[in-house]
C-alpha positions as CSV (number, residue, x, y, z in Angstrom):
1,M,-13.5,13.2,19.0
2,Q,-11.6,10.8,16.4
3,R,-12.3,12.2,12.8
4,T,-11.1,11.5,9.7
5,G,-10.5,14.5,6.8
6,L,-13.8,13.4,5.3
7,D,-15.6,13.1,8.3
8,R,-14.4,16.7,8.8
9,L,-15.3,17.7,5.7
10,I,-18.8,16.5,5.8
11,A,-19.0,17.8,9.2
12,E,-18.5,21.8,7.4
13,G,-21.0,20.7,4.7
14,F,-18.4,20.6,2.1
15,S,-18.4,24.2,2.3
16,R,-14.4,24.2,1.3
17,L,-15.3,22.8,-1.9
18,K,-18.7,24.8,-2.9
19,N,-19.2,25.4,-6.3
20,K,-16.3,23.3,-7.4
21,K,-16.1,21.0,-10.3
22,I,-14.3,17.9,-8.3
23,G,-12.4,15.0,-9.4
24,L,-12.2,12.5,-6.5
25,V,-9.8,9.8,-6.3
26,C,-10.9,7.0,-3.8
27,N,-11.8,3.4,-3.6
28,Q,-13.7,0.9,-1.7
29,A,-12.8,1.6,1.5
30,T,-12.7,5.4,1.1
31,V,-15.3,5.6,3.8
32,A,-16.9,7.7,6.7
33,S,-17.0,7.0,10.4
34,D,-20.2,5.6,9.6
35,Y,-18.9,3.6,6.8
36,R,-20.9,4.6,3.7
37,H,-19.3,5.5,1.1
38,I,-17.1,8.6,0.2
39,I,-19.4,8.9,-2.9
40,D,-22.7,8.3,-0.9
41,H,-21.7,11.4,1.3
42,F,-20.8,13.5,-2.2
43,L,-23.9,13.0,-4.2
44,P,-26.3,14.6,-2.0
45,A,-23.9,18.0,-2.2
46,Q,-24.0,17.2,-5.9
47,S,-27.7,17.1,-5.5
48,D,-28.3,20.0,-3.5
49,G,-25.9,22.7,-5.9
50,T,-22.7,22.8,-3.4
51,L,-20.3,20.9,-5.9
52,S,-20.5,19.0,-9.1
53,I,-18.7,15.3,-9.0
54,Q,-17.0,15.9,-12.9
55,A,-15.0,12.3,-12.8
56,V,-14.0,9.4,-10.2
57,F,-10.7,7.9,-10.2
58,G,-9.5,4.4,-9.1
59,P,-6.1,3.0,-8.0
60,Q,-4.7,-0.4,-8.4
61,H,-7.6,-3.1,-7.7
62,G,-9.9,-0.7,-9.1
63,I,-12.5,1.8,-7.4
64,W,-14.4,-1.1,-5.9
65,G,-11.2,-3.6,-4.9
66,H,-12.6,-5.9,-7.2
67,T,-9.2,-7.0,-9.1
68,Q,-6.0,-8.9,-8.0
69,D,-2.3,-7.3,-7.7
70,N,-0.6,-6.8,-11.3
71,M,-4.2,-6.8,-13.1
72,I,-4.3,-4.5,-16.0
73,E,-7.6,-2.5,-15.3
74,W,-11.0,-1.5,-17.3
75,E,-11.0,1.7,-19.1
76,G,-13.0,4.8,-18.2
77,Y,-17.2,3.9,-18.3
78,R,-20.2,5.7,-17.1
79,D,-20.8,4.0,-13.2
80,A,-24.5,2.5,-13.6
81,R,-25.9,3.4,-10.4
82,T,-24.3,6.7,-10.1
83,G,-23.9,7.9,-13.5
84,L,-20.5,9.3,-12.8
85,L,-17.5,8.8,-15.1
86,F,-15.0,6.4,-13.5
87,H,-11.4,6.3,-14.8
88,S,-9.0,3.5,-13.8
89,L,-5.4,4.7,-12.7
90,Y,-3.7,1.3,-12.9
91,G,-4.3,0.4,-16.6
92,E,-2.8,2.2,-19.7
93,H,-2.6,5.4,-17.8
94,R,-1.3,5.8,-14.1
95,Q,-1.4,9.1,-14.2
96,P,-4.3,11.1,-15.0
97,T,-4.6,13.0,-18.7
98,P,-5.5,16.4,-19.2
99,V,-8.2,14.7,-21.0
100,M,-9.3,13.1,-17.7
101,L,-8.9,16.3,-15.9
102,E,-10.7,18.8,-18.3
103,A,-14.0,19.2,-16.9
104,V,-11.9,19.3,-13.3
105,D,-10.7,22.4,-11.4
106,H,-10.6,21.0,-7.4
107,L,-9.1,17.2,-7.3
108,V,-10.1,15.6,-4.1
109,V,-8.1,12.6,-2.8
110,D,-9.1,10.3,-0.3
111,L,-7.0,6.7,0.5
112,P,-6.4,4.4,2.8
113,D,-3.0,3.7,2.7
114,I,-1.0,1.3,4.8
115,G,2.6,3.4,5.7
116,T,4.3,1.1,3.4
117,R,6.5,2.1,-0.1
118,Y,5.4,-0.7,-2.1
119,Y,2.4,-0.2,-1.4
120,T,0.8,2.0,-4.6
121,F,-1.8,4.3,-3.5
122,G,0.7,6.9,-2.3
123,W,2.5,6.8,-5.8
124,T,-1.1,6.9,-7.7
125,M,-1.7,10.5,-5.7
126,A,1.8,11.9,-6.2
127,L,1.0,11.1,-10.3
128,C,-2.2,12.9,-9.8
129,M,0.1,16.1,-7.8
130,K,2.2,16.0,-10.5
131,T,-0.9,16.9,-13.3
132,C,-2.4,18.7,-11.1
133,E,0.9,21.1,-11.0
134,Q,1.1,21.2,-14.2
135,M,-2.5,22.1,-15.0
136,G,-2.8,24.7,-11.9
137,I,-5.5,22.5,-10.3
138,P,-5.8,22.4,-6.2
139,V,-5.8,19.1,-4.8
140,T,-7.3,18.7,-1.4
141,V,-5.9,15.3,0.4
142,L,-8.6,14.0,2.9
143,D,-6.5,12.3,5.6
144,R,-6.7,9.0,7.3
145,P,-4.4,7.4,10.1
146,N,-1.4,5.1,9.3
147,P,-2.5,2.2,10.6
148,I,0.5,0.6,11.6
149,N,1.1,3.7,13.5
150,G,3.0,7.4,12.7
151,A,5.9,6.6,15.0
152,T,7.6,3.4,13.9
153,L,10.1,3.7,10.6
154,E,11.7,0.7,9.3
155,G,14.0,-0.1,6.4
156,P,16.1,1.9,4.0
157,V,14.9,4.8,2.0
158,G,14.6,4.0,-1.9
159,D,17.6,4.6,-3.9
160,P,16.4,6.9,-7.0
161,A,18.0,4.6,-9.4
162,Y,15.5,1.7,-8.1
163,A,12.3,3.9,-8.6
164,S,9.3,2.1,-9.4
165,F,5.6,2.3,-8.8
166,V,6.5,0.6,-6.0
167,G,8.4,3.6,-5.0
168,L,8.2,6.6,-7.2
169,Y,10.5,8.8,-4.7
170,P,12.5,8.3,-1.9
171,V,11.3,7.5,1.4
172,R,11.4,4.5,3.6
173,V,10.0,1.3,3.4
174,R,7.9,1.5,6.9
175,H,8.0,5.5,6.4
176,A,5.6,6.5,9.6
177,M,3.5,8.9,7.5
178,T,0.1,9.4,6.9
179,L,-1.3,9.9,3.2
180,G,-1.4,13.6,4.0
181,E,1.7,13.7,5.3
182,L,3.5,12.0,2.3
183,A,1.5,14.5,0.0
184,R,3.5,17.1,2.1
185,H,6.6,15.6,1.8
186,L,6.2,15.6,-2.1
187,K,5.2,19.0,-2.5
188,E,8.5,20.1,-0.3
189,H,10.7,18.1,-2.6
190,H,8.9,17.2,-5.9
191,F,6.2,19.3,-6.7
192,P,6.4,22.6,-5.1
193,N,4.1,24.7,-7.4
194,V,0.9,22.4,-6.4
195,E,-1.5,23.9,-4.5
196,L,-2.1,21.5,-1.9
197,E,-4.6,21.5,1.3
198,V,-4.8,18.1,3.4
199,I,-7.7,18.3,5.8
200,E,-6.1,16.6,8.8
201,C,-7.3,13.7,11.0
202,E,-8.3,15.0,14.4
203,G,-8.0,12.8,17.7
204,W,-5.2,10.4,16.3
205,D,-2.6,9.1,18.6
206,R,0.2,8.5,16.7
207,S,1.9,5.7,18.6
208,L,-1.6,3.4,18.2
209,Y,-2.5,0.9,15.6
210,L,-5.9,0.9,13.3
211,D,-7.6,-1.2,16.0
212,E,-6.7,0.6,19.0
213,T,-8.6,3.7,17.9
214,A,-12.2,3.8,16.8
215,F,-11.5,4.9,13.2
216,P,-12.9,2.3,11.0
217,W,-10.8,-0.7,9.1
218,V,-12.6,-1.4,5.5
219,M,-10.0,-4.1,3.6
220,P,-8.2,-1.6,1.4
221,S,-7.1,-4.1,-1.4
222,P,-8.0,-7.8,-1.5
223,N,-5.0,-9.1,-0.4
224,M,-4.7,-6.7,2.8
225,P,-7.7,-8.4,5.2
226,T,-6.4,-7.0,8.7
227,V,-4.7,-4.3,10.5
228,D,-2.5,-7.6,11.3
229,T,-2.0,-7.9,7.8
230,A,-0.5,-4.8,7.2
231,V,2.1,-5.0,10.2
232,V,3.5,-8.0,8.3
233,Y,3.7,-6.5,5.1
234,P,6.6,-4.3,5.3
235,G,8.6,-7.6,5.4
236,M,6.4,-10.1,3.9
237,C,5.8,-8.0,0.6
238,L,9.7,-8.9,-0.3
239,L,8.4,-12.3,-1.2
240,E,6.7,-10.8,-4.3
241,G,10.2,-10.6,-5.5
242,T,10.3,-14.6,-5.5
243,N,9.1,-17.8,-6.4
244,L,8.1,-18.5,-2.8
245,S,4.2,-18.0,-2.0
246,E,3.5,-14.9,-0.3
247,G,0.0,-16.5,0.8
248,R,-2.0,-15.3,-1.8
249,G,-5.1,-17.5,-2.6
250,T,-5.5,-18.4,0.9
251,T,-7.5,-16.3,4.1
252,K,-3.8,-15.3,5.8
253,P,-1.8,-13.4,2.6
254,F,1.5,-12.4,3.9
255,E,1.1,-13.8,7.5
256,M,1.4,-17.4,5.9
257,F,4.0,-18.1,3.2
258,G,5.9,-21.1,1.5
259,A,6.7,-23.2,-1.3
260,P,6.4,-27.1,-2.4
261,Y,10.2,-27.5,-1.6
262,I,10.0,-26.4,1.9
263,D,10.0,-28.6,5.2
264,G,8.0,-26.7,7.0
265,Y,9.3,-28.0,11.0
266,K,13.2,-27.5,9.4
267,L,13.0,-23.8,8.5
268,C,10.4,-22.8,11.7
269,G,13.0,-24.6,13.7
270,E,16.0,-22.4,11.6
271,L,13.9,-19.1,12.0
272,N,12.9,-19.5,15.7
273,S,16.3,-20.2,16.2
274,L,17.4,-16.5,15.1
275,N,15.5,-15.0,18.4
276,L,13.8,-12.2,16.1
277,P,11.9,-9.7,18.6
278,G,8.6,-10.0,18.9
279,V,7.5,-13.3,16.3
280,F,7.2,-17.0,16.5
281,F,7.2,-18.8,13.3
282,R,4.6,-22.1,13.2
283,P,4.9,-24.7,10.5
284,V,1.6,-25.2,8.2
285,Q,0.9,-26.4,5.2
286,F,-1.4,-24.9,2.6
287,L,-2.9,-25.1,-0.6
288,P,-3.1,-21.7,-2.6
289,T,-6.4,-21.1,-4.7
290,F,-4.8,-18.9,-6.9
291,Q,-1.5,-17.1,-8.5
292,K,2.3,-18.4,-6.9
293,H,2.1,-23.0,-6.9
294,E,-1.9,-22.5,-7.2
295,G,-3.4,-25.8,-6.4
296,V,-0.1,-27.3,-5.2
297,I,0.4,-28.6,-1.4
298,C,3.3,-25.6,0.3
299,E,4.6,-26.0,3.6
300,G,6.0,-23.0,5.3
301,G,5.3,-21.0,8.1
302,F,2.9,-18.6,9.8
303,M,4.0,-15.4,11.3
304,H,2.6,-15.1,14.6
305,V,3.2,-11.3,16.1
306,T,3.6,-11.7,19.4
307,D,4.5,-7.8,20.6
308,R,4.0,-5.9,17.8
309,R,5.9,-3.0,19.3
310,S,9.1,-4.8,19.1
311,F,8.6,-6.8,15.8
312,N,10.2,-5.5,13.4
313,S,8.8,-6.7,9.9
314,F,11.6,-5.8,7.2
315,L,14.4,-7.5,9.5
316,T,11.9,-10.6,9.8
317,G,11.3,-10.5,6.1
318,C,14.9,-10.1,5.0
319,S,16.1,-12.8,7.7
320,L,13.3,-15.2,6.2
321,L,15.0,-14.8,2.9
322,Q,18.5,-15.1,4.4
323,V,17.7,-18.6,5.4
324,I,15.9,-20.1,2.6
325,W,18.2,-18.8,0.6
326,K,21.1,-20.9,2.7
327,M,18.5,-24.2,3.1
328,Y,16.8,-24.3,0.0
329,T,18.7,-22.8,-3.1
330,P,19.0,-23.9,-6.0
331,D,15.4,-24.6,-5.7
332,F,14.7,-20.7,-3.9
333,K,15.1,-18.2,-6.5
334,W,14.4,-14.6,-7.4
335,N,12.1,-13.8,-9.4
336,D,12.8,-12.5,-13.1
337,P,11.3,-9.3,-14.4
338,P,9.0,-7.5,-15.3
339,Y,7.4,-6.3,-12.5
340,E,5.0,-3.3,-11.6
341,Y,5.8,-2.4,-15.1
342,E,9.8,-2.4,-15.1
343,D,11.6,-4.3,-17.4
344,I,14.8,-4.3,-16.8
345,L,15.6,-4.7,-12.4
346,L,15.1,-7.5,-10.7
347,P,11.9,-7.7,-8.9
348,I,13.2,-7.7,-5.2
349,D,15.8,-5.2,-5.7
350,I,13.0,-3.3,-7.1
351,L,10.7,-3.7,-3.4
352,L,14.2,-3.2,-1.6
353,G,14.9,0.1,-3.3
354,N,18.8,-1.1,-4.1
355,S,20.9,-4.1,-4.5
356,W,22.7,-4.2,-1.2
357,I,20.5,-5.5,0.9
358,R,19.9,-8.6,-1.8
359,E,23.7,-9.0,-1.8
360,A,24.1,-9.3,1.8
361,I,21.5,-12.0,1.7
362,E,23.2,-14.0,-0.2
363,S,26.7,-13.6,1.5
364,G,25.2,-14.5,4.7
365,L,26.1,-11.0,6.4
366,N,24.7,-10.2,10.0
367,L,21.3,-8.3,8.6
368,R,21.1,-6.3,12.2
369,E,24.5,-5.1,11.4
370,V,23.7,-4.5,7.5
371,L,20.6,-2.8,7.8
372,E,21.6,-0.7,10.6
373,A,24.4,0.3,9.0
C-alpha cells in the first residue's frame, strides 16, 4: 500500500492530534490519495470535536497557488468558505510571528516539495520550526515522496555565506530528501530543541519518480506543471539568475529556454555536441506571455530528457550557461540584485550557493571536472 503521511493520519482518525489547537501549513497541492484537500479532511474532525484549526499558513505562491514567483502576497484574512484564518508566509513575514501562533498549540506541516534546494517550501518549514522551537510548540510533518526520487544527488552543498530563501541552510542542490527527512536534518543540525514528529510515507520505493508510483501529483506551484518539469528544475532554475527566459509565460517552463538574441539552431548544435548524458536539445521559437521578454519572440531550445537515470540536470544547466556565455556575451548577462529578498549578492551566486561555479563558467573550465572537485 502506498500512503502519504496525510493518508495515514486520516486512516487513524486524527488520533495523534486529538484535542489539539492546530496551525496548518499547506497549499493547493496538499491533497490525500482521494485528491481531496487537507483542509476538507480536517474540517470534519473539527466539526466532531477531535481537533480545532486555529490558523492556516500558505508558502510562496499562496495557499491556493495563485500567484507567480517573487510576488509579495496578501496578509492575514478570514477565508469565506471555511471561516478559517489564513496567513501568508511569503509577504511581510516569511517566519510565523508569535501573534500568528498565539492560539496554536500544535503545528502541522504538509507541503509538496520537489527535491531541490531552490524550492522555497522547505525553507518555509524551517522558519516555522524556528519559531516553534522558541515557543515550545510541537511540529508534525506529514511526509510525501520526493518526486524526483530519493536516491540521486546533484550539485554542491550551499556555502552558508550565500544563504538565502533559496537555500537557508547547507544542503545539496538536488538533495534526495523528503520534506520530513529535511525536517529531521534541520532538527539535528539547527533546531535541536524543537519537538518534531514525522509521519512517514508508506510503500515508497526511493528509486522511483513520482509518476512511476500510485502517489498523486498535483502541480505545487504555477510553473511546476509536471514531474518532467521537476526533473529539469535543479539545473534550469539557474536561468532565473540570468537575462535568459526560463520558459515562464509558456506551457513548458524550465524545459524551454531562450532569448531574442539567440540563434536556436546554432545553440542547440553546440549543446548537442557536448554529448551530455540523457538529454537532447531541439531548437524552438516561443513568445513569452509574461515575465522575461514578454511579448517578444525568443529563440532557444527545448530540453528533451531521453534517460532520467543518466541525466544530470545541474551539470546540464551549468553547461548550457557556459555555452551561452561563450557564444552570446555581451548580450547574455547575469541579472543584478535583488533576488528572493537579497539585495547584495548576484542572483546566480545565490542560486549556486557559491561564486566559484560562476567563475568556472566564465573561465571556460571543464565543468565536469569542476563539479566533481
